[in-house]
N, C-alpha and C positions, 0 to 999 in steps of 0.2 A: 921542277917550278922554284925549288930551294935556290939550285943556280940560278934560275933569270932574278928571281927576285932579290939576290946581291947585287947581280948587276944595276939593279935601278936601284936601292942605295948606294950604291958606289958613285951613278952618276947622277944622285943628289949631291952629294957629297961636294963637287965636284964644282956642281951651280956654285954651292954655296963659298966655298974658295975662289966663285969668280963675278967677285959684284961689279954693275953696272949702272950707272944715272941712266935710269926710263926716257927725260931730255936727252943722252947723247946717242937710242939707241931706237930710230922709229922703225915703230913695227903695224902693219893695217891687222892692227885685233880683228877684223870680224875673218881674215886669212887666213891670222894665229887659231881664230876658232873653227877654222874650217881643217884645219891641220890635225887638232886636236879630235874632231870629231871623226875626221878622219881616221886615227891613230884608236879614238874608243871602239870606232866599228872592225877594226882589225883586232885587235885585243875580245871582243865581245865571239870575232868566227870562231880566233884561237882556244875560248875555254869551250865555245861547243864542241869544236872538236876533241879537247880533250877531254868533257863531259863521256863523248860516245866511244872513249878509251883508246882512242888515236896519236892519245901524246901521253 
C-alpha cells in the first residue's frame, strides 16, 4: 500500500505541473462524477480484499 500511495502522490505532482484553463478543457461533469464514483467503488473493493488479508 505504501508503494501505491507513493504513486498517487507522484501523480498529484504531475497534475500540479500541468495547468489548464477549465474553459479550454470542456468536460461533462456528470460523466466525470460517474468515473470518480466507479473508481471509488473499485478502491472500496480493493480495501475489502485488503481487510480480508488478500493483499
